[in-house]
Backbone as numpy.savetxt, mean C-alpha at the origin, in Angstrom:
# Nx Ny Nz CAx CAy CAz Cx Cy Cz
11.43 -9.75 -20.82 11.31 -8.77 -19.73 10.10 -9.11 -18.87
10.29 -9.07 -17.56 9.20 -9.40 -16.64 8.06 -8.40 -16.74
6.84 -8.93 -16.73 5.67 -8.05 -16.72 5.46 -7.51 -15.31
5.27 -6.21 -15.21 5.11 -5.57 -13.90 3.67 -5.07 -13.75
2.92 -5.74 -12.89 1.52 -5.37 -12.68 1.27 -4.74 -11.32
1.98 -5.20 -10.29 1.63 -4.82 -8.92 2.88 -4.46 -8.12
2.92 -3.22 -7.66 3.98 -2.75 -6.77 3.38 -2.48 -5.39
4.03 -2.98 -4.36 3.61 -2.71 -2.97 4.75 -2.01 -2.25
4.42 -1.04 -1.41 5.45 -0.27 -0.72 5.12 -0.14 0.77
6.13 -0.41 1.60 6.07 -0.07 3.03 6.76 1.27 3.16
5.97 2.31 3.41 6.49 3.68 3.40 7.05 4.03 4.78
8.28 3.62 5.03 8.87 3.75 6.37 9.88 4.89 6.41
9.94 5.56 7.54 10.98 6.56 7.77 10.51 7.99 7.90
9.21 8.22 7.92 8.71 9.60 8.03 9.17 10.29 9.31
9.02 9.59 10.43 9.39 10.17 11.71 10.88 10.46 11.80
11.69 9.52 11.32 13.15 9.70 11.37 13.59 10.82 10.43
12.88 10.96 9.31 13.19 12.05 8.38 13.00 13.40 9.08
11.90 13.54 9.83 11.63 14.79 10.53 12.67 15.04 11.62
12.99 14.01 12.39 13.96 14.15 13.47 15.34 14.52 12.94
15.71 13.91 11.82 17.02 14.15 11.20 17.18 15.61 10.80
16.05 16.26 10.50 16.08 17.65 10.06 15.76 18.63 11.17
15.68 18.12 12.40 15.52 18.99 13.55 14.09 19.38 13.87
13.11 18.77 13.19 11.72 19.07 13.52 11.35 18.40 14.84
10.59 19.11 15.65 10.23 18.58 16.97 9.10 17.57 16.90
8.33 17.61 15.82 7.18 16.71 15.71 7.34 15.78 14.51
7.04 14.50 14.73 7.12 13.49 13.67 6.13 13.78 12.55
5.05 14.50 12.88 3.98 14.71 11.91 4.46 15.46 10.67
5.53 16.25 10.82 6.09 16.96 9.67 6.57 15.94 8.63
7.15 14.85 9.10 7.60 13.79 8.21 6.44 13.11 7.51
5.33 12.92 8.23 4.15 12.31 7.62 3.58 13.20 6.52
3.60 14.50 6.75 3.10 15.44 5.74 3.97 15.40 4.49
5.28 15.33 4.69 6.19 15.26 3.55 6.03 13.92 2.83
5.80 12.87 3.61 5.60 11.55 3.02 4.37 11.50 2.13
3.33 12.24 2.49 2.11 12.29 1.68 2.40 12.86 0.30
3.35 13.78 0.21 3.73 14.35 -1.08 4.36 13.29 -1.98
5.14 12.39 -1.37 5.76 11.32 -2.15 4.71 10.36 -2.69
3.63 10.17 -1.94 2.55 9.30 -2.42 2.00 9.83 -3.73
1.77 11.12 -3.80 1.27 11.74 -5.04 2.26 11.51 -6.18
3.54 11.78 -5.91 4.57 11.66 -6.93 4.70 10.23 -7.46
4.76 9.27 -6.55 4.94 7.87 -6.94 3.69 7.32 -7.62
2.52 7.74 -7.14 1.27 7.31 -7.76 1.18 7.79 -9.20
1.49 9.05 -9.43 1.44 9.61 -10.78 2.42 8.89 -11.70
3.61 8.62 -11.20 4.63 7.96 -12.01 4.23 6.52 -12.33
3.75 5.80 -11.33 3.33 4.40 -11.55 2.19 4.34 -12.56
1.30 5.32 -12.49 0.19 5.39 -13.45 0.72 5.60 -14.86
1.68 6.49 -15.00 2.26 6.77 -16.32 3.02 5.56 -16.88
3.54 4.73 -15.99 4.28 3.53 -16.41 3.36 2.39 -16.82
2.06 2.52 -16.52 1.12 1.47 -16.87 0.98 0.37 -15.83
1.47 0.62 -14.61 1.31 -0.34 -13.51 -0.18 -0.47 -13.18
-0.64 -1.67 -12.89 -2.06 -1.88 -12.61 -2.43 -1.59 -11.16
-1.55 -1.98 -10.23 -1.86 -1.81 -8.80 -0.65 -1.24 -8.07
-0.90 -0.24 -7.24 0.10 0.32 -6.35 -0.50 0.27 -4.95
0.03 -0.63 -4.11 -0.52 -0.83 -2.76 0.44 -0.25 -1.73
-0.08 0.68 -0.92 0.74 1.45 0.01 0.32 1.19 1.45
1.30 0.86 2.28 1.03 0.56 3.70 0.89 1.88 4.45
-0.33 2.33 4.64 -0.59 3.64 5.23 -0.74 3.60 6.75
-1.39 2.52 7.25 -1.62 2.44 8.71 -1.90 0.98 9.05
-1.06 0.41 9.90 -1.18 -1.00 10.24 -2.06 -1.21 11.47
-2.45 -2.45 11.69 -3.24 -2.78 12.88 -2.43 -2.53 14.15
-1.11 -2.53 14.03 -0.24 -2.29 15.19 -0.01 -0.80 15.44
-0.30 0.04 14.45 -0.02 1.48 14.58 -0.92 2.17 15.60
-1.99 1.50 16.03 -2.84 2.08 17.08 -2.06 2.23 18.39
-0.93 1.55 18.51 -0.11 1.62 19.72 0.69 2.92 19.81
0.73 3.69 18.74 1.48 4.94 18.73 0.78 5.98 19.62
1.47 7.07 19.94 0.86 8.11 20.78 -0.47 8.57 20.19
-1.43 8.83 21.06 -2.79 9.19 20.64 -2.80 10.39 19.69
-1.96 11.38 19.99 -1.92 12.57 19.15 -1.46 12.27 17.74
-0.47 11.37 17.62 0.04 11.00 16.29 -1.00 10.21 15.51
-1.68 9.29 16.19 -2.72 8.50 15.53 -3.83 9.41 15.02
-4.26 10.34 15.87 -5.31 11.28 15.48 -4.88 12.10 14.27
-3.62 12.54 14.26 -3.12 13.32 13.13 -3.12 12.48 11.86
-2.69 11.21 11.96 -2.63 10.35 10.78 -4.02 10.12 10.18
-5.03 9.99 11.03 -6.40 9.82 10.54 -6.84 11.08 9.77
-6.53 12.23 10.33 -6.89 13.49 9.67 -6.09 13.70 8.38
-4.83 13.28 8.41 -3.98 13.42 7.23 -4.51 12.56 6.09
-4.95 11.35 6.39 -5.50 10.48 5.34 -6.78 11.08 4.77
-7.62 11.66 5.64 -8.84 12.30 5.18 -8.51 13.47 4.26
-7.54 14.29 4.68 -7.15 15.44 3.87 -6.49 15.00 2.57
-5.70 13.95 2.64 -5.04 13.43 1.45 -6.08 13.02 0.41
-7.09 12.27 0.82 -8.10 11.82 -0.13 -8.90 12.98 -0.70
-9.18 13.95 0.12 -9.90 15.14 -0.36 -9.09 15.88 -1.42
-7.80 16.07 -1.13 -6.94 16.82 -2.04 -6.58 16.05 -3.30
-6.46 14.73 -3.18 -5.98 13.94 -4.30 -7.08 13.44 -5.22
-8.33 13.70 -4.90 -9.41 13.23 -5.76 -9.24 13.78 -7.18
-8.82 15.02 -7.29 -8.61 15.61 -8.62 -7.52 14.86 -9.38
-6.48 14.41 -8.66 -5.41 13.62 -9.29 -5.97 12.32 -9.84
-6.80 11.66 -9.04 -7.41 10.41 -9.48 -8.27 10.64 -10.72
-9.08 11.69 -10.68 -10.00 11.97 -11.78 -9.25 12.30 -13.07
-8.17 13.04 -12.95 -7.42 13.47 -14.13 -6.56 12.36 -14.73
-6.22 11.35 -13.93 -5.29 10.31 -14.38 -5.91 8.93 -14.48
-7.25 8.86 -14.45 -7.93 7.57 -14.62 -7.52 6.57 -13.54
-7.28 7.07 -12.31 -6.83 6.24 -11.20 -8.02 5.81 -10.34
-8.13 4.54 -10.13 -9.17 3.99 -9.26 -8.61 3.87 -7.85
-9.45 4.16 -6.86 -9.00 4.10 -5.47 -9.66 2.94 -4.74
-8.85 2.19 -3.98 -9.35 1.07 -3.18 -8.63 1.04 -1.84
-9.14 0.26 -0.91 -8.48 0.06 0.37 -8.48 -1.42 0.72
-7.56 -1.81 1.59 -7.59 -3.12 2.23 -7.41 -2.88 3.72
-7.96 -3.79 4.54 -7.92 -3.62 5.99 -9.32 -3.45 6.54
-9.41 -3.38 7.85 -10.71 -3.26 8.52 -11.10 -1.78 8.62
-11.71 -1.30 7.58 -12.09 0.11 7.49 -13.14 0.49 8.54
-13.94 -0.48 8.95 -15.02 -0.20 9.90 -14.51 0.27 11.25
-13.23 0.08 11.53 -12.64 0.50 12.81 -12.11 1.94 12.77
-12.17 2.58 11.60 -11.64 3.93 11.45 -12.67 4.97 11.87
-12.25 6.22 12.13 -13.21 7.29 12.45 -14.26 7.41 11.35
-15.48 7.74 11.73 -16.60 7.78 10.79 -16.34 8.73 9.62
-15.76 9.88 9.92 -15.51 10.86 8.84 -14.56 10.29 7.80
-13.55 9.56 8.24 -12.60 8.96 7.31 -13.27 7.83 6.53
-14.10 7.05 7.19 -14.85 6.01 6.49 -15.69 6.59 5.36
-16.34 7.70 5.65 -17.19 8.35 4.64 -16.35 8.89 3.48
-15.17 9.45 3.79 -14.29 9.96 2.75 -13.80 8.82 1.86
-13.47 7.70 2.47 -13.02 6.53 1.71 -14.13 6.04 0.79
-15.32 5.93 1.32 -16.47 5.47 0.53 -16.73 6.40 -0.65
-16.69 7.69 -0.40 -16.95 8.69 -1.43 -15.91 8.60 -2.55
-14.63 8.48 -2.15 -13.56 8.41 -3.13 -13.64 7.15 -3.97
-14.00 6.05 -3.34 -14.17 4.79 -4.08 -15.30 4.92 -5.11
-16.40 5.51 -4.69 -17.54 5.66 -5.59 -17.20 6.55 -6.79
-16.49 7.63 -6.54 -16.14 8.58 -7.60 -15.16 8.00 -8.62
-14.37 7.02 -8.20 -13.33 6.48 -9.08 -13.59 5.04 -9.51
-14.72 4.49 -9.14 -15.00 3.07 -9.35 -14.95 2.66 -10.82
-15.27 3.58 -11.73 -15.35 3.23 -13.15 -14.03 3.40 -13.89
-12.99 3.87 -13.20 -11.72 4.11 -13.87 -10.99 2.80 -14.16
-10.20 2.80 -15.22 -9.58 1.57 -15.72 -8.05 1.62 -15.73
-7.46 2.70 -15.21 -6.00 2.80 -15.18 -5.44 2.17 -13.92
-4.45 2.80 -13.36 -3.86 2.34 -12.11 -4.90 2.29 -11.00
-4.83 1.26 -10.15 -5.60 1.24 -8.92 -4.65 1.51 -7.76
-4.87 2.64 -7.08 -4.10 2.91 -5.87 -4.82 2.29 -4.70
-4.13 1.42 -3.96 -4.71 0.71 -2.83 -4.03 1.17 -1.55
-4.78 1.76 -0.63 -4.23 2.11 0.67 -4.54 1.00 1.65
-3.49 0.47 2.29 -3.67 -0.51 3.36 -3.85 0.28 4.66
-5.08 0.32 5.14 -5.43 1.14 6.30 -6.06 0.26 7.38
-5.53 0.35 8.59 -5.89 -0.59 9.65 -5.76 -2.01 9.11
-4.59 -2.25 8.49 -4.33 -3.52 7.82 -3.22 -4.28 8.53
-3.41 -5.58 8.63 -2.38 -6.51 9.07 -2.62 -7.81 8.35
-1.59 -8.40 7.79 -1.77 -9.59 6.97 -2.30 -10.78 7.77
-1.81 -10.95 8.98 -2.31 -12.05 9.82 -3.80 -11.86 10.09
-4.19 -10.63 10.40 -5.59 -10.31 10.64 -6.42 -10.62 9.40
-5.91 -10.24 8.23 -6.61 -10.48 6.97 -6.81 -11.98 6.73
-5.76 -12.77 6.97 -5.84 -14.21 6.73 -6.81 -14.87 7.71
-6.77 -14.45 8.96 -7.71 -14.99 9.95 -9.14 -14.66 9.57
-9.39 -13.42 9.13 -10.75 -13.05 8.70 -11.20 -13.89 7.51
-10.27 -14.16 6.60 -10.60 -14.98 5.43 -10.94 -16.42 5.85
-10.16 -16.97 6.78 -10.43 -18.33 7.28 -11.79 -18.38 7.96
-12.07 -17.40 8.81 -13.36 -17.37 9.51 -14.53 -17.26 8.53
-14.33 -16.52 7.45 -15.37 -16.39 6.43 -15.60 -17.72 5.75
-14.52 -18.45 5.46 -14.65 -19.76 4.82 -15.38 -20.74 5.75
-15.04 -20.70 7.04 -15.70 -21.58 8.02 -17.18 -21.24 8.12
-17.48 -19.94 8.20 -18.88 -19.50 8.31 -19.70 -19.94 7.11
-19.10 -19.86 5.93 -19.79 -20.23 4.71 -19.63 -21.70 4.37
-18.96 -22.45 5.27 -18.75 -23.90 5.11 -18.09 -24.23 3.77
-17.05 -23.46 3.46 -16.32 -23.66 2.21 -15.05 -24.46 2.44
-14.77 -25.36 1.52 -13.47 -26.00 1.46 -12.66 -25.23 0.43
-11.51 -24.75 0.82 -10.77 -23.84 -0.07 -9.48 -24.45 -0.57
-9.07 -24.01 -1.75 -7.74 -24.25 -2.25 -7.06 -22.89 -2.39
-5.86 -22.83 -2.94 -5.15 -21.56 -3.01 -5.92 -20.51 -3.81
-6.50 -20.93 -4.93 -7.21 -19.99 -5.78 -8.45 -19.43 -5.12
-9.24 -20.32 -4.50 -10.48 -19.85 -3.86 -10.17 -19.06 -2.60
-9.06 -19.36 -1.93 -8.69 -18.59 -0.75 -8.34 -17.17 -1.13
-7.71 -16.99 -2.30 -7.42 -15.65 -2.80 -8.68 -14.78 -2.82
-9.79 -15.39 -3.19 -11.04 -14.64 -3.34 -11.63 -14.20 -2.01
-11.12 -14.75 -0.91 -11.62 -14.39 0.42 -10.81 -13.27 1.06
-9.68 -12.94 0.46 -8.80 -11.91 1.01 -9.26 -10.52 0.61
-8.74 -9.52 1.29 -9.09 -8.13 0.98 -8.67 -7.75 -0.44
-7.66 -8.44 -0.96 -7.11 -8.14 -2.28 -7.76 -8.97 -3.39
-8.89 -9.54 -3.14 -9.57 -10.39 -4.12 -9.67 -9.68 -5.47
-9.27 -10.39 -6.52 -9.34 -9.82 -7.86 -8.09 -9.08 -8.30
-7.19 -8.82 -7.38 -5.95 -8.12 -7.72 -4.87 -9.11 -8.12
-3.93 -8.65 -8.92 -2.78 -9.48 -9.29 -1.85 -9.63 -8.08
-1.10 -10.75 -8.02 -0.11 -10.91 -6.95 0.92 -9.79 -6.99
1.58 -9.56 -5.88 2.60 -8.50 -5.80 3.85 -8.95 -6.56
4.31 -8.12 -7.49 5.54 -8.40 -8.23 6.76 -7.84 -7.52
6.64 -6.60 -7.05 7.73 -5.92 -6.34 7.21 -5.42 -5.00
7.93 -5.75 -3.93 7.61 -5.19 -2.61 8.82 -4.39 -2.14
8.61 -3.11 -1.92 9.68 -2.18 -1.53 9.46 -1.73 -0.09
10.53 -1.73 0.68 10.48 -1.10 2.01 11.55 -0.03 2.08
11.14 1.19 2.36 12.10 2.29 2.56 12.48 2.36 4.04
13.50 3.14 4.34 13.82 3.42 5.74 14.86 2.54 6.38
15.39 1.55 5.65 16.51 0.77 6.18 16.18 -0.52 6.89
14.94 -0.70 7.35 14.57 -1.95 8.02 14.38 -3.05 6.98
14.68 -4.30 7.38 14.58 -5.42 6.45 13.63 -6.47 7.01
12.37 -6.09 7.05 11.31 -7.02 7.47 10.01 -6.62 6.79
9.04 -7.54 6.77 7.78 -7.30 6.07 6.71 -6.71 6.98
6.91 -6.77 8.28 6.01 -6.12 9.24 4.54 -6.44 8.98
4.26 -7.73 8.78 2.86 -8.18 8.70 2.13 -7.56 7.50
2.83 -7.46 6.37 2.29 -6.80 5.19 2.21 -7.76 4.01
1.02 -8.03 3.54 0.79 -8.79 2.30 1.57 -10.10 2.27
1.55 -10.84 3.36 2.35 -12.06 3.46 1.92 -13.12 2.45
0.62 -13.24 2.20 0.12 -14.20 1.22 0.38 -13.69 -0.20
0.05 -12.43 -0.44 0.10 -11.86 -1.78 1.54 -11.69 -2.30
2.50 -11.59 -1.39 3.89 -11.36 -1.77 4.73 -12.63 -1.76
4.07 -13.77 -1.81 4.78 -15.05 -1.70 5.92 -15.19 -2.71
5.73 -14.67 -3.92 6.76 -14.75 -4.95 7.21 -13.37 -5.44
7.00 -12.37 -4.64 7.41 -11.02 -5.05 8.92 -10.86 -4.90
9.46 -9.92 -5.65 10.86 -9.54 -5.49 10.92 -8.48 -4.41
11.81 -8.66 -3.43 11.88 -7.78 -2.27 13.04 -6.79 -2.42
12.74 -5.52 -2.18 13.74 -4.48 -2.26 13.72 -3.66 -0.97
14.87 -3.61 -0.30 15.01 -2.82 0.92 16.01 -1.70 0.66
15.59 -0.47 0.96 16.47 0.68 0.74 16.61 1.49 2.01
17.79 2.04 2.23 18.02 2.90 3.39 17.34 4.26 3.24
16.95 4.61 2.03 16.31 5.89 1.77 15.03 6.03 2.58
14.88 7.12 3.31 13.65 7.37 4.07 12.54 7.74 3.10
11.31 7.36 3.43 10.22 7.55 2.48 10.10 8.98 1.93
10.19 10.02 2.73 10.07 11.37 2.15 11.17 11.71 1.14
12.27 10.94 1.15 13.37 11.15 0.21 13.31 10.20 -0.98
12.29 9.35 -1.04 12.17 8.35 -2.10 11.44 8.98 -3.29
12.13 9.07 -4.43 11.57 9.75 -5.59 11.44 8.79 -6.78
10.92 9.29 -7.87 10.65 8.43 -9.02 11.94 7.82 -9.57
13.08 8.51 -9.42 14.34 7.95 -9.88 14.70 6.69 -9.10
14.36 6.68 -7.81 14.61 5.50 -6.98 13.74 4.34 -7.44
12.48 4.64 -7.72 11.57 3.60 -8.20 12.02 3.07 -9.55
12.46 3.95 -10.43 12.91 3.52 -11.75 14.10 2.57 -11.67
15.01 2.82 -10.73 16.17 1.94 -10.56 15.73 0.55 -10.12
14.76 0.49 -9.22 14.25 -0.79 -8.75 13.56 -1.54 -9.88
12.76 -0.84 -10.65 12.05 -1.46 -11.78 13.05 -1.96 -12.82
14.11 -1.19 -13.07 15.15 -1.59 -14.01 15.79 -2.90 -13.57
16.06 -3.01 -12.27 16.64 -4.24 -11.73 15.65 -5.40 -11.84
14.37 -5.12 -11.57 13.33 -6.14 -11.65 13.26 -6.77 -13.04
13.40 -5.96 -14.05 13.30 -6.46 -15.42 14.50 -7.33 -15.82
15.59 -7.25 -15.05 16.77 -8.07 -15.33 16.69 -9.46 -14.69
15.81 -9.60 -13.70 15.72 -10.84 -12.92 14.98 -11.92 -13.70
15.47 -13.14 -13.60 14.75 -14.28 -14.18 13.87 -14.88 -13.09
12.58 -14.68 -13.23 11.62 -15.17 -12.22 11.22 -16.61 -12.57
11.45 -17.53 -11.64 11.22 -18.96 -11.90 9.96 -19.51 -11.24
9.53 -18.90 -10.16 8.34 -19.37 -9.43 8.44 -20.85 -9.08
9.63 -21.28 -8.68 9.83 -22.64 -8.25 10.25 -23.61 -9.35
10.15 -23.16 -10.61 10.51 -24.03 -11.73 11.97 -23.83 -12.12
12.43 -24.62 -13.08 13.78 -24.49 -13.60 13.69 -23.99 -15.02
14.43 -22.91 -15.32 14.39 -22.35 -16.68 15.80 -22.30 -17.26
């Protein structure tokens, strides 16, 4: 049976979920989507998964309407405030990837505080990809290597990425029906199993995740070799 250490999710479909139900504002979908984050995080923790990386806000999402962007920043701040008790009770460590320095100061402070409070935990690490883009991450890593005059191989390049020290992605899930990676963990997901579901993120529950994990354990992973 395949060992499952790292699950990554592109949480797509919040806006369409709200529209489908007649809500006038997409933000209702984002609020409902935040509830799924709690549910999936708790379940992944109970399953013994080491890393759960969630695409919360991409470098391209700044192009969305100003009001929606502002709401998403506040929602992330509120989410971290409310979920700290969940992290504390479930031995969950919190981390982020992406250029956090570009976020509103209040959100930066909330992120820092949450990281400090959970830094010693040894269970699941929940990783929020915030102001994250894989191309941006790789370029920053290359520039760091050039600045430090390093010659890199695959292993040492890993250490320059935002995900340094984390296991490679085993399963990458995208909800919402689209079948693309949208500039997400391109290096880290090189050998991940890809799952695309039409289910919108607010409708994605632990039963859906369990079905994907069940399928994952049936797959023979070769990593380029012959078995």
